[in-house]
Steps between C-alpha positions, in 0.01 A plus 500: 500500500584753233843466342705817463664560163768770500469649151707752305343832397609841377335826589153353431419240768223355284737397218720212614735420213763244596480189278606282790240646736235441236604136485450474876167681492366271227627193687318609819182566301533164319508328839195698609690641799398840639787743485574866556757699309724741687671770299879505488719736303852409387683677782278339766551138389792449749252572784248233397457233767823599674707494184432138411563561128661750267200476270125456505265317490503391858197343664407454864269207569448500874846440646646396165689749284594398146691701239543441123203440272589140409567405861171664595317286243677187624412590860134554414491169311643309795307682772161497330488170307120484520465813285547521120849395400746756368721238334295186435776285645878488517532504124300819481721661758810406302336632182425829678871538578575483126223751424644728767848477348372571152285790617775669695778448249297586188190704585630689802818585315297680235237647729771632732607725212153581370355605836820625666438873474125454560569325828744771604241768430226346720724497808537754776823707486688296759404179321599650165849565634529141628359358179733699279811418704425128531392448140787696353747303709336173386484591132823698474322784322280796580123455486493726198763291320310179571176656383656569159430131429132535590354526152701202377388292801135592437529404135655162581286415803227310315755255367613416853147374571507247215543192726192600698305589186571161339410311817168682530391344170459169679396599855338804667748537786865426565365270771287312245123509544518745789755758624787408728782697658691481172228717343535752781875523442457622144192703593704683764748615237233631264304658783817682608514660157126562485493686831815708450531569129279620212712304249276287279644149526199276423290504185124440479415153370830348615470179702732650764275805534195278543683294764612816681145631505382173649766538768383855576149364555605223737408514866222762464716709271784545749748613231252719316410695813825694452452707179758494225746788480369793297 
């Protein structure tokens, strides 16, 4: 049975961009589970699966509906234990929680500024209005005021990747010898920026760039099938 992944898109249905939805997509592919993406725009999220969640991703696996990328990964791990592990045990799941916290508090905080206006511009008018209102309320500033920090965030972004860069000197993946869900968490953040923004955040020859390219090639090039923003 094909699993349904409700995925966030803008005006182009072939360019899903949510970092959390990318985490779920990579987790499904890691498990080797067939899945189908359904396109959801911001203003239609409350209609997904009867309003089960205020955000996507949401998956439907037969009669089971699960929201939140980490809970989706945990569900897949428990439901399909015979398929490749996403965590490599309880310790790996706990580690992934730390990676998620670091990614969202450090990387997402910067990328939310860098890609803010780019995301707004790829949305349909009704979604642009929602996005502007919700983000300005959250940030306490207009999109334009937030974007004034964009150049500074781009300049400082490489430094935020230092923990990952140092770790990659001793192992090829966050998961060790092979990728785990922790890798997909960080990948989702960088893929979010890659798909929405033309900002150059990764340098050729950097260990993080090499790791990200390996992630793009995983699962028959699932991530690379969506071209980078022009």
